C-alpha positions in Angstrom: 63.1 4.3 -20.0 62.6 6.2 -16.2 66.7 6.1 -16.0 67.4 7.3 -19.2 64.5 10.1 -18.9 65.4 10.9 -15.3 69.5 11.4 -16.4 68.2 13.5 -19.3 66.4 15.6 -16.9 69.1 15.9 -14.3 71.5 16.8 -17.0 69.4 19.5 -18.1 68.9 20.8 -14.9 72.7 20.7 -14.0 73.4 22.4 -17.3 70.9 25.2 -16.5 68.5 24.1 -19.4 65.4 24.9 -17.4 63.3 26.7 -19.9 61.9 25.8 -23.5 59.8 22.9 -24.9 62.5 20.3 -24.5 63.0 20.6 -21.0 59.0 20.8 -20.6 58.6 17.6 -22.6 61.3 15.8 -20.7 59.8 16.9 -17.5 56.4 15.7 -18.1 57.9 12.5 -19.6 59.9 11.8 -16.5 56.5 12.7 -14.1 54.6 10.1 -16.0 57.2 7.4 -16.0 57.7 8.1 -12.2 54.1 7.6 -11.5 54.0 4.3 -13.2 56.5 3.0 -11.6 55.0 4.1 -8.2 51.8 2.4 -8.8 53.2 -0.6 -10.8 53.6 -2.8 -7.8 50.3 -2.1 -6.5 48.4 -2.9 -9.7 50.5 -6.2 -10.4 49.5 -7.3 -6.7 46.1 -5.9 -7.1 45.3 -8.1 -10.1 45.6 -11.5 -8.2 42.0 -12.1 -7.0 43.1 -15.2 -5.2 45.0 -13.2 -2.5 42.5 -10.8 -0.9 44.9 -8.7 0.8 46.3 -7.6 -2.4 43.1 -7.5 -4.6 42.1 -4.0 -3.6 42.2 -0.7 -4.8 43.8 0.8 -1.9 47.3 -1.1 -2.6 48.2 1.0 -5.4 47.4 4.2 -3.4 49.6 2.9 -0.7 52.4 2.1 -3.0 52.2 5.5 -4.7 52.0 7.5 -1.4 55.1 5.3 -0.2 57.0 6.1 -3.1 56.2 9.7 -3.1 57.2 9.8 0.5 60.5 7.9 -0.4 61.1 10.4 -3.3 60.7 13.4 -1.0 63.0 12.0 1.7 65.9 11.3 -0.9 65.4 14.7 -2.4 65.8 16.4 1.0 68.7 14.2 1.5 70.3 15.4 -1.8 69.2 19.1 -1.5 70.7 19.1 2.2 74.0 18.2 0.7 74.3 20.9 -1.6 72.8 19.6 -4.5 73.0 21.7 -8.0 69.0 22.0 -7.8 68.4 25.3 -6.1 65.1 26.0 -7.6 63.5 23.8 -4.7 62.1 25.2 -1.9 63.4 23.1 1.1 60.6 24.2 3.6 58.1 23.4 1.3 59.6 20.2 0.4 59.9 19.4 4.4 56.3 20.3 4.6 55.4 17.9 1.7 57.5 15.2 3.7 55.5 15.6 6.5 52.2 15.5 4.8 53.0 12.3 3.4 54.0 10.7 6.6 50.5 11.6 7.9 48.7 10.5 4.8 50.7 7.0 5.1 49.8 7.0 9.0 46.1 7.2 7.9 46.3 5.0 4.7 48.0 1.9 6.6 45.2 1.5 9.0 42.3 2.3 6.7 43.7 -0.5 4.1 43.9 -3.0 7.3 40.4 -2.1 8.4 39.2 -2.6 5.0 40.8 -5.9 4.7 39.3 -6.6 8.2 35.7 -6.5 6.7 36.7 -8.4 3.8 37.1 -12.4 3.1 38.2 -14.7 5.7 41.4 -15.0 3.8 41.8 -11.1 4.0 40.9 -11.1 7.9 43.6 -13.8 8.5 46.2 -11.7 6.6 45.3 -8.8 8.9 46.1 -11.0 11.9 49.2 -12.3 10.6 50.1 -8.7 10.0 49.1 -7.2 13.5 48.9 -9.8 16.0 50.7 -12.9 14.9 53.8 -13.7 12.7 54.4 -10.4 11.1 53.2 -8.1 14.1 56.9 -7.1 15.2 57.7 -6.1 11.7 54.3 -4.0 11.5 54.4 -2.4 14.8 58.1 -2.0 15.2 59.8 -1.4 11.7 56.7 -0.1 9.7 54.8 1.9 12.2 57.3 2.9 14.8 60.4 3.3 12.7 59.2 3.9 9.6 56.7 6.6 10.2 56.7 7.8 13.9 60.7 7.9 14.2 60.6 9.5 10.7 57.9 12.2 11.4 60.1 12.8 14.4 63.4 13.2 12.9 61.8 15.4 10.0 60.2 17.5 12.5 63.4 18.2 14.7 65.2 18.8 11.1 62.8 21.5 10.5 64.0 23.6 13.4 67.6 22.3 13.5 68.7 21.5 9.8 71.7 19.1 10.5 72.3 16.6 7.6 72.8 13.7 10.2 69.3 14.1 11.1 68.1 14.1 7.5 70.0 11.1 6.8 68.7 9.2 10.0 65.1 10.1 8.7 66.1 8.8 5.4 67.3 5.3 6.7 64.2 5.0 9.0 62.0 5.9 6.1 63.5 3.1 3.9 63.1 0.5 6.5 59.6 1.2 6.9 59.1 1.2 3.2 61.0 -2.0 2.8 59.0 -3.7 5.6 55.5 -2.5 4.6 56.1 -4.2 1.2 57.7 -7.3 2.8 54.8 -7.9 5.2 52.1 -7.3 2.6 53.8 -9.9 0.3 54.4 -12.3 3.1 51.1 -11.8 4.7 48.9 -12.5 1.8 46.9 -15.7 2.5 45.7 -17.5 -0.5 41.7 -17.6 -0.6 40.7 -21.2 -1.5 37.8 -21.3 -3.9 34.4 -22.6 -2.3 
């Protein structure tokens, strides 16, 4: 559904049909489906009560903010390459990108701290992520590469808008996005019933 509605949306934009009820309907429908796709992973994992790392209301929020960050990054790359959509303010999209990086820099520790005060299985999962098996992925690829390096590259791009810098930011952001999902999936410890 999303691919079809998204394709219709982009075709309407490319064709200059940016007014009217049809465009408005497609735009709203695309936004609703996109939001559902962003949140779906988090809600599916959230419905697993046996793995406490997943069973929290913060997980869908984390999935949504990371998905929005990926969308903003890809949009910046497309627009910097001379995409047909000129109605988007690049400076505003850069501010959104920076804001989403900062939001994720806040949500990730809040998510882990909330798990730290949970069950024994949740605490064990946090230890796996930050001090044990998955610590190199978490500290190196999620936080450093995925958020801090991306933040630095997007900031540099704001002052020196070179496409190579933005492509680098997209690559680092995608690495962080992939590995946050990887470690949350792999680091979830099964809670044995008492």
